C-alpha positions in Angstrom: -21.5 -34.3 -23.9 -22.5 -31.1 -21.9 -23.3 -28.2 -24.4 -20.5 -26.2 -24.7 -17.8 -27.9 -24.1 -15.3 -28.4 -26.3 -12.6 -30.8 -27.4 -9.5 -30.2 -28.5 -6.8 -32.3 -29.9 -3.5 -31.5 -28.8 0.1 -32.1 -30.2 2.0 -34.2 -28.3 5.9 -34.7 -29.8 8.1 -37.3 -28.4 12.1 -38.0 -29.3 14.3 -39.7 -27.4 15.2 -36.7 -24.6 11.2 -36.2 -23.9 8.4 -34.8 -24.5 6.8 -31.8 -25.7 2.6 -31.3 -24.8 1.4 -27.6 -26.6 -2.0 -26.9 -24.6 -3.1 -23.6 -25.9 -2.3 -21.3 -28.4 -4.0 -17.3 -28.5 -4.6 -18.2 -32.0 -6.8 -21.3 -31.1 -10.9 -21.5 -31.7 -11.3 -22.0 -27.8 -8.9 -19.6 -26.6 -11.2 -16.5 -25.1 -8.5 -15.1 -22.3 -5.9 -15.4 -20.1 -6.3 -15.4 -16.8 -3.8 -17.4 -15.0 -2.4 -20.8 -15.9 -2.0 -23.9 -12.5 -0.7 -27.2 -12.6 -3.0 -29.6 -9.9 -1.6 -32.6 -8.8 -3.5 -35.5 -7.8 -3.0 -38.9 -5.8 -4.6 -41.9 -6.7 -8.3 -42.3 -5.1 -8.2 -39.3 -4.6 -11.0 -36.6 -5.0 -10.9 -32.8 -6.1 -14.9 -31.9 -6.7 -16.8 -30.7 -6.4 -17.1 -26.6 -8.5 -18.5 -24.2 -10.6 -16.7 -21.4 -11.8 -19.8 -18.2 -12.4 -17.8 -16.1 -14.8 -14.3 -18.7 -16.2 -13.5 -20.6 -18.8 -11.6 -23.8 -17.7 -9.1 -25.2 -20.4 -8.1 -28.5 -18.5 -5.2 -31.4 -20.0 -3.4 -33.8 -18.1 0.8 -33.3 -18.5 1.2 -36.3 -15.7 -1.0 -39.3 -15.1 -4.3 -40.1 -15.6 -7.1 -38.5 -14.1 -11.1 -39.1 -14.4 -12.7 -35.8 -15.1 -16.5 -35.3 -14.0 -19.0 -33.1 -15.4 -22.1 -32.0 -14.7 -24.8 -30.3 -16.1 -27.5 -28.3 -13.6 -28.4 -25.2 -15.8 -32.0 -24.9 -16.3 -32.3 -23.7 -20.0 -29.3 -26.4 -21.4 -29.7 -29.3 -23.7 -27.9 -31.6 -21.4 -30.2 -30.2 -18.3 -29.2 -32.8 -15.2 -26.6 -34.8 -17.3 -22.9 -36.2 -16.8 -19.9 -36.6 -18.7 -16.7 -38.4 -18.0 -13.9 -37.8 -19.6 -10.1 -39.8 -18.6 -7.2 -37.2 -18.9 -4.1 -38.6 -19.7 -0.8 -37.4 -21.9 -1.6 -40.9 -23.3 -4.3 -39.9 -24.8 -3.7 -36.1 -25.4 -6.7 -33.1 -25.5 -7.8 -29.9 -24.2 -11.0 -29.5 -22.8 -12.4 -26.9 -22.7 -15.7 -25.9 -19.7 -17.7 -22.8 -20.0 -19.0 -21.3 -17.2 -21.9 -23.0 -14.7 -21.0 -26.6 -15.1 -19.7 -28.6 -12.1 -16.9 -30.0 -12.4 -14.5 -32.1 -10.7 -12.0 -35.4 -11.1 -10.2 -38.8 -9.2 -6.8 -39.9 -9.4 -6.4 -42.9 -11.3 -2.5 -43.3 -12.2 -0.7 -45.5 -9.2 1.5 -42.4 -9.3 0.9 -38.6 -8.5 -1.4 -36.4 -11.9 -0.7 -33.5 -13.1 -3.8 -31.3 -14.7 -2.8 -28.0 -16.5 -5.5 -25.5 -16.5 -5.1 -22.3 -18.9 -8.4 -20.6 -17.1 -9.8 -17.2 -18.4 -10.0 -15.1 -15.3 -7.0 -14.8 -12.9 -8.2 -17.3 -9.7 -11.7 -15.7 -7.1 -12.8 -17.2 -5.1 -16.1 -15.3 -4.6 -16.7 -16.1 -9.1 -16.8 -20.4 -7.2 -19.0 -22.6 -5.7 -18.1 -25.2 -4.3 -19.1 -28.8 -2.4 -17.6 -31.9 -1.2 -17.1 -34.8 -3.5 -19.9 -36.9 -1.6 -22.7 -34.2 -1.4 -26.5 -35.3 -1.9 -26.5 -32.5 -4.3 -25.2 -34.7 -6.9 -26.3 -38.1 -7.7 -22.5 -39.6 -8.9 -20.8 -42.7 -7.3 -17.0 -41.9 -7.3 -16.7 -45.2 -6.4 -13.4 -45.5 -4.0 
């Protein structure tokens, strides 16, 4: 696991009308601050990668479909420097993944239908606070198998 990344099991309540999926509460141990909530949709075999935040903390949960989230740690002073971690996000095994600043991340849609990832990020969007690279950038030695 990448140093500083936290996994929080989440509550999902199903009944004959649908589901309630609880994502993040202000009294959660991983909650730091509210910036904004947004939803990112992704199609099967599409890739949204790579990016990192210099200040913001990410809180991802998949509310529809299934995605593979990939993290890469290139923080030189980290115990997990140079490591990749993969996570399957889906409401069927519902959890929150909290990602600290300076962790590269990206995801690929692996459901046949469109998937939806929710992010409750600690800061409002600021393009100057982000770094982006293409999913096939030579900096990364990750094979997305697409």
